[in-house]
N, C-alpha and C positions, 0 to 999 in steps of 0.2 A: 424483369431481371432474369438473366440466363443462369441456369443451374445444371448440374450434372444429372443425367437421367438416372432414375432408380434402377434401371436395367443394366447400367454399366458397373463393372466390378470396382470395389472400393480398395484403396491402398493406403498404407501409412503416409505416403506423400500427400494424398488428399486431405488427411487429418492435419498435417503440418500446415497446409494452405488454409484450411478452414479456420484454424485457431491462430493463424498468423505467427507461428512459432519463430520462423526465420526473421520476421520483421522486428518483433519486440525482444527476442531472445539474445541478440547481439553475439550469437555464437555459443552462448552458455547452455543452451537447451536445444534438443533435437528429438526427433521421433525415430525409434529403432525400426528395422525391418520387421521385427516381431510385434510392433504396435505398442511399444512402451516408451514412456518419456525418459529421455536420457539427460543427465547433467554433465556438462563438459566444463570443468572448473578452469581450464586454461583457455577457454574460448575457441578451442580447436578439437579435432577428433583424437588427439594424442592420448587422452585419458577420459574414460566415460564411467558414469555411475548410474545404475538403473534405479530410478526413484522408487518404483514399486518394491524392488528388492530391499531397499532401505526401510521402507514402511513395514514390510513383513518381518524384517529382521528386528525392528523395534518391538513389534508385537510379541515376538518370542522372548523379548526382555521385559514383558509386562508393561510396555508403554503403548497405550492405545490412542488412536486419534481423538481429538485434533492434536496435531503436533506441528511445531515450528521447526523446520530443518534448516540449519544454517550451514552453508558450504564455505568453510574458512578459506579454501583455496581461491574461490571467486573473489572474496574480499581482498586477498593479496594481489590477485591479478588486476583488480580495478585500480589499486594504487600504482602498480607497474605501468598500466595503460595510461593513467593520468600523467605520471611522470614522463613517459615516453612521448606523449603528445606535446607537452611543453618543451621537452628537450629538442624535438624535431623543429618546433616553431622557433625556438631560440637560435638554432643553427641556421635555419632557412632565412631568418631576418637579421642575422648578424647582431643579435641582441647581446649586450655586454653585461647583463646582470644574470642572476640565478632565479630559480623557481623553487618554492616550497608550498606544500599544502598544509592547511591547519584544519583538522577534522572537527567540525562543530558537534560536540557530544550530545546536544539536544536531539539530533537526528535519530540516535539510538544510544541511550545512556547505559544500556546493559553492560555490566562490568566485563564479561568475556569479549564483547564486541570492541569496546574501547581499548582493552588491553591488546587485542589482536591488531587493531589499526596502528597502535603505537609501536607494537613489535615489528610488524611488517614494514612500517615506514621508517625504521631506524636507518636503513641504508641511505635514504634520501634526506635525512634530517627533517622529516615531516613532523609537524607539531599538532597541537590541539587547541580548540577554541571553546571557551566556556561562556555562559550567559547568565549565571546566577552564583550566589555564594555557595550553595551546596555542591554545584558542579566544580567550582574552584577547589573546594576542600578535597573532593575526590581526585582531581587532577594533580594537586600539589603532592599527594602521596604516590600516585601512579608514576610520576615522572622522576622518581628517585634514581640517581645515577645517570641522568640524561640532561645535564645542565645546558647543553647546547641546543636543545629542542625548544622551539618557539611555543609559548603559551599566550594566546590572545584572549583578553578579558573584555567581553561585551556585556550589554544589559545594564539595567538600573543598578546603581551601586550605593550602598549606605556606608557609613563610617567603618563598620567592621569589614565589609568587603574590601574597601580600599586599603585598610591597614593590613589585611591578610595578604594582599597582592604585594604591598611594599615589603613585608617581612619575607615573602617568598623570593623577592628579588635579592634581599640581603642574604638569604639562604643559598643563593647561587643560581636560581632558576632564571631562564631568559623569558621573563614575563612582561607583557605590555598591556597595562590597563588602558582601555580606549575611552577617551573623554566623550560622553554623550551629551552632557550639559555642563555649563561653567561651574556649577556647584561642585561637581566631581573634581574639577581641577583644583579647587581650593582645598579639598580633602587630601588630594595627592600631595600638594605642596606642604600641608601640615604634617602628614605622616612621614614624608621624605625628610623633613627637617628634624622631626622628633627622633627618627631612627638613624639619621646620618646616612641616608641612601640617595644616590642620584639615579632614579629609575628610568628605564626607557618608557616613554609615554607615546600614545597614539591618539588620533582624533578622527572621529567619523564625520564625514562631510554630508550635509543634506543637499543632495544634488538637485539641480533644476530639471534634469532629464527625467522623464516619466518612466515608470516601470511597465511591465507587460504581463498579461495573464491574470490568473486568479489572485495573485498577491501583488498586483501592480501598486497598491497603496503603500507597500513597504519602501518604495522609492519616491523621489520627487519632494517638492517643498512641503507637502502635508504628511510626510512620513513620520513615524513615531520617534525615531532616534536621529541623532546627529545635530551638528551645529550649522547654522547659516554662515556664509562667508564672512559677514560682518562680525559674527561671534568668534570665528577662527582668528580674525585679525586681532580682536581683543585678547584672545588666548596667547597669541604671539607676543603682544605687548606685556602681558602679565608675566609670562615666562622670562622675557628679557629683563624685566624689572627685578626678578629674583635670580638673575644670572643662571637660568636653567633652560635657555632656548635649545641648548645642545641635547637636552633629554627628549625633545620632540623627534621621534625616529620612525614613526609609522603614520601613514594617512590611509584612511579606510572609507569604503562606501559599501552600500548593499543595494544593488540594482534590482533585487527581487528574488523570489524563489520560483523554481520551475519556469524559467524564462523560455517561452516557446518561439519567440521571434528574435532572430539574431540581430536585427536592425536596432532594437532597443538597447541591446548590450553595447553595440558600437558607440552609440551616443554617450552612454554612461562612462565608458572607459576613456573616451576622448576628453570629456569634461574633467574626470578625475586626474588624468594626466596633466592637464593645465593647472589644476590646483596644486599638484605635487611640484611642478616647475616653479610656481609662484612662491611656495613655501621655501624652496631651496634658495630662490632669489632673496628672500627675506632673512636668510641666514640659518634656517633649520636644517640640520644634517640628516634629512630623511633617508633611512636605509630601506624601508619596506613600503611598497604600495599594495595594499590589501584590496583586491577587487571583489571581496565578499563571496556570497553564494550565488545561486541562480542557474548553474549548469543543469540543464533539464534531463529528464529520463523519458524515453519514448514509450509510454505505457501502452498505447494502443497500436503501436507499430505502423502508424500511417505516415510518419515522416513529414507532417504538416504543421501549420501554426495553430492547431487546436490546443486547448488547454491541457489535454492529456498526452500531448506529443511535443515535438520540437522540429523546427525546419532547418536544423543544422546538425553537424556531427561534433563529437568531442574534438577531433582534429581541427575543424573549422573554428570552434570556440577558442582553442589555444592560439591558433594563428591570429585571430582577430585581436585578442588581448595583447599578445606580444607585439604585433605589428603597430597597433594604434598607440600603445604606450611608448614603444621605441621611436615612432615617428615624432611624437610630441617632444620627447627628450632630445632628439637630434635637432629638431627645429629650434628648440629653446636652449640648446647647448648646455644641458645639465646631465649629470651621471645617470646611467641606467640602473634603477633600483632593483632589489630583489622583489619578484612578484610573489604575492601570497594569494591563494584562493581558498575559499571555505566551501568546497563542493561536496557537502555531506551527502546529499541525496544521490548524486552520481556515484559516490563511493559505496554507499551501504545498501542501496535498494536491491541490487541483483542477488545478493548473497542468500536471501531468506525465502523459503517456500512454506506456505501454510497448506498442510494436507489434512483433509477431513473425509469422513465417510458419509454416504447418503443413507438416511434412516428409513425412508419410505417416500411414496409419491401419492399425489391426488390430482385429479383433473378430468376434464371431459373426454380427452382423446382416447384414453384406454377403457372408458366405461361402456362404449357402445361399439360392438364388433360390426364388421362389414361381411356379409349382409346383416342388417339390423332385423331382428325377428318382429315383424309387424303383428299386432294383435289380430286374432282371427276375425273379429267383428269389423276390422278396417280393411278387409281384403278387397272390398269394392269402394271406389273413390267417392261414391255418392253418400256413403255412411258418415255420420258425425257432423259436427259444426264445420262451417266453411274453412276457418283457419287450419283445422286439423286435416281436412281433405287437401288443402293447398300444400301443407307440409308433406303429406304422403306423396303427392304428385311430384314435388320438387325432389324428394329423396329418390324416387324411382327414375326420374328423368336425367339424373346425373350421368348414368351410363350412356346416354345419347350424345354426350359431348358438350352439352350446353352448360359449362361450368359456372361462368359468371352469372348467367341468367338464373340458374338454379340457386346460387348463393343469395342473389337478390330476392328471389321469391321466398326462400326460407326465412330470410331476415324479416321481410315484411309480414309474413304469416305469423311468425312468432310474436311480433309486436301486437298484431291484432288479437292473438290469443290472450296475451297479458291484459289488454284493454277489456276484453270480455270478462276475464276473471275479476278484475277490479270493479266491474259493474255488477258482479254477481250472477252472470249468465254462463259461467263455465265452472265445472266442478274442479276440485283439487286434483282428482285423478286425471282429468283431461288436461289440466295445466301441466302436470308432470309428464304426460305423454307428449305434449307439445314441445317441452324442453328436450325430451329424449330424441324426438324426430329432428329437431333443429341441430343438435350436436351430431347426430348420426349423419345428417346431410353434409354438414361442414367437414366432418372427417372423411366422407367419401369424396367430396370435391378436392380436399387437400391431397388425398392419395392419387387421384387422377391427374392433378396438376403437376405432380412430381415428374411425370413423363413428358411434359411440354418443354420444348426448347426455349420458349420465351414465356415466362409466367406473367399474366396480366397483373398490373399494379394492385388492383383491388383484391386479388387473391393472395397477395403477399401478406395481407393482414391475418390470414388464417393461421400462420405460424404462431402469432401472438394470441389470437383468440382461442386456439386449441391448446395452448401451452399448458403444461402440467406444473404443479408445485412440487419441487424436490426438497424434502426436509433434510437439512444438512446439520451435522454434529459440530457446530461451532457457534460463536457469538460474533455478530458483526461489530457490536459495540466494543468488545474486548480486542478482537484481532484485526478488524478492518474499519476502524472508526472514521477514516477519511471517506470511505465509500458511503457511509451514512451521513456524515456531517456536511461534506462539500461536494458529493457526487463524483469523487475521484474514481477513475476507471482503473481496474487492475486486470491483467491477463488471467483468465480462468479456463481450465480445461481438464478433461480426464487425464490421469497419468497412466492408464492402461486401456486395452481394447481399442487402440487407435488404428488397428487393421480392420475394424468393423465400421460399417456405416452408422452414424448416429441416427436413430429412428424417431427421436422426440425432440421437442423444444421445451424448455422449462425455465421457470423463475426459481432461483435458489434462495431458500429461506433458512434462517438459523433456528436455534432451539430456544430463543427467548420468547416471552409471551408479548412481544411488542410488534405491532404491524409494520414498523419501520425496519424490523430485523430481516431484511432481504436485500439481495443484489438486483438492481433494476436497470443496470447499464453495463454493457459488455463491449469488448474491443471492436466489434463490428458496428457499433452504434445502436444496436437493437436492445429491446427490453427483455429478451430471452436468449438462452444459449442452447446450442445443439448438444444433446446428451444421448446416452444409450439407454436401452430398457434395463430395468432392475431385475436381477435374478435372485430367487429366494435362497439359493445355495452358495452365494458368493457376495463379498463386499464390493461396493463400487466406490472408488476413490477419486476425488477431484483435488486439484492443486491450484492455489492462488499464488501468483508469482510477483516478483519485484516489490515485496512487502517489507524489506529490511529497513526502510527509512520511515521514521516517525510512528509507524503503527504500534509498535510495542510501547513506546513512551506515552502515547495518547490513549491507549486502551483503558476502558473503565470496567466496573463490576456490575453492570446492569443485570438484574435478576440473580446477582451473586455468582455469575460465571467468572471464574478467576483466570489467572495466567495458564496458558497451555503448557504441556511438556515442551522443552526445547532441547535439541541435540545439535552438537557441532560435529559435522562429518568432514573427514579429510580423505584425500586420495593417498593410498599407500604407495611408497616408492616402487614396490615390486608389483603393482597392480592391485585393483580392488579398492575397497574403502574400509575405514575404521572410524569408530566413534571417539572423538577426542575429549568431549565433555558432555555430560547430561545434566540438565536442570529439570527436576521433577515439577510438574504443574501444581497449582494450589489445591489444597484439600478444602472440603467444606468447613472444617474446623478453622482453617486459616482465614478464609474470606469472612466467616462470621466474626472472627476476632477483629478484622479490619473495620467492621461496622459496630464494634464495641459490645458484641454479645460475649458473655462469659460462658463458654460451653461447659465449664465445670459446675455451673449452677443450672444449666439447662437440663442436663441428664437427671439430677435428683428431682427436678420438678416433674419430668415425665414419669419417673419411677413412682412418685407419689400418686399420680393419677392412675397408674397401673394397679397399685395396691387398692385404691378405691374401687376400681372396676372389678377386681377379684372379689372384694368384700360384697359388692352389690350383685354379684353373679353375672356380670356382663361379659367377662373374659375369664379364661382359665389361666392357671399359672403357666402352663406350657405356652399359651398364646402371648402372655406378657413377656416371657423370656425371648420368644421369637422377635417381638417388637423391639425390646431393648438391645438385642444383639444386632438387629438391623440398624438401629439408631447409632450405635457405637461404630459399626462398620462404615456407615455412610459418612459420619463425621470425619473419618480418616481417609475417605475415598476421594476420587477425582470429581470435580464439580460438573464435568461433562458426562454424557451418556456412555456407558460401557456395556460391552457384550456380556451376556450371562456367563 
C-alpha cells in the first residue's frame, strides 16, 4: 500500500482525503484551512459553521459532551434536494403526475425533528408516514391546520388503530390506512360504516422482486408485510361488493431499506407499476403510487454496492423511479399517478453529528520509546535465554532496513518465550521483558515503514497490532446502536487538529463496562482509525456523522447511560450560528426512574446507613455529609462523565 512519507508536510487537505470527507459529506462538511471541521448547511460554501466553535460555545452554556448537534438547515436542504431531484426527473421524462415525500417518523421520532420536517415540507405538501398507534396519535395532533398533507398509515393495526385513522379522516385529515392483511380491510369497512366515512384506502403489495442489502428480507414474497396478488384481487372484489372500490386510492410497496444496488430498485418499480396499471383497469381510481423507502446513504463514501454505500446518486434514483413508472403508464395507457416516497434515511441522516471527548488512552505503541532502554545485563547478545536474545537481535537489526525479517523474527521469538513460560522455564520478569522487546521492535518497524514508498502487505498489520484504545465519553448502545447491532459503518473523525498529521491508530471504546462497547469498523474498511496524540492540557474531540436516522429511536439504557444533550443549531441570516432549541440530557434520577427505582426512597436508605456508620465510629458526620451531598448532586447530574 502506498502512503505519504512522514517527512512530507501535512495539510488539511490530507486530512480531508484521509477521512473521506468529500465522499460521504455530500458537500455538507469540509475541512477549514485552519484544520477544523466545517458544517455547510446549504451544501455549498455560502455559509459555514465551525463545529469546534459550537462545542466550545455549548461548554460555556454548561452543556458538556457527549452532545448530539442537529443542524436544522441541513434537514431543510435535504427536503429541497429531494424535491428538486424528482422535479427534474419529472420534467426530463415528461411525467404528467406529481411527487410528494412522506417522512416515516420511525426514522427519528423526536418531536423537534418531526415538527421541522413537517414545517420545512409545507411548501411541497410533503406528508408523514406512521407505523404504529402511538405514532399515529402524535401525527394526528401535529398536523393540525394542514388537512391537505398526506398521512400514510403502515404497520400492524388493531381495532383502535383503524378507528383512530377513520376518525382522523372524518376530522378532515388526508389519511390513508394501508391494508397489510385482509383482516385490516374488514376493520376499515366496519368503522367506515359506523362513522359514515368513505376513507381513502391503500394496499401494500408483496412484490416478487427481491430486495438488496442488509434488509433484503423486507421485500419479496417472504416479506413481513403486504398482500399477495391473489389477496389483492380478493380485496378488489370485497370493496366492489360494498360499493367502495372508489376508496382504493393508493398502492404501496417497500423494496427495502438502504438499497445499495440500483438494479434491485428498477425491478421493484417496474413490477409495482404493472400492479398499479392492473388495478386501474379493474376500476380502482388509484391516485398515489408509494414506492416506499430504500433510498440509501453513502456512509463510507465509496460509491459502491457495499452495504454501507450505494452505487447510485439521488438524481439517478429519482430518474429511475419516474422513468420506469411513466413508461409502464404510457405502455398501458393509464394516468400518471402522484409518486410518493418514504425516503426517511436520506432525509434525516445528514442533519445530526454526535460529538464526544476522549478521556484517555492505553496501548503498546506509547509504552515503549525508541530507543528502548535495554537492561544492562542484556548488553551482550549471548546473555539470557535464546528467545530473549533473539528479541534483542531483532530490535537492534531494525535500523539495518530488514523490516519484514525483523518483524517475523520478533513474532517467532515472542511465541517461543511464551511457550517457555508456560512450561515453567521462564520467569515472570523475563516474560515481561519479552513482551516489552516485542512491542518495542514492532513500534520501531512501524516508524521505519512510514518512510517507505510501498509498504509490504505484512507490515500493514502493524497499524492494528500497535493500535491504542481511546476511551471515549459516550455509549455505543445509546447513541450508535446500529454500529453494535448490525455492524453499520458511520464516518468518524476528529473535528479539530486536522492540520496536524495523525500519529496513532486507535480503536474507539465507550464508557460502558461491556466489551462490545467499541467501534471496530471505519470508513476505510479497517478496524482502527487514525487519531492524534492526546495532550494533557486540552480536550480532544471526535465527531460521528450521518447519525440522524434511526440511532436516537433505537438507543437503549445499557449501564444506565441515558439520552445525551441535544441542540438544534441554525445559520443566522447575517452570518454565524445560533441555538434554536436545547434538550438537556437525562439525569441519573431520570434513568433510575425509567428502571422503576424510587429515588425518594433510595436517599433515606443511604442516610440510614450513614447514621449507623457514625454510631459505630466508621465515619464522621462531616464524611457522611460529603457522601450525601455527592449522592444528591449526582442524582441530578448528567449520566456521562463530566470534567471537574
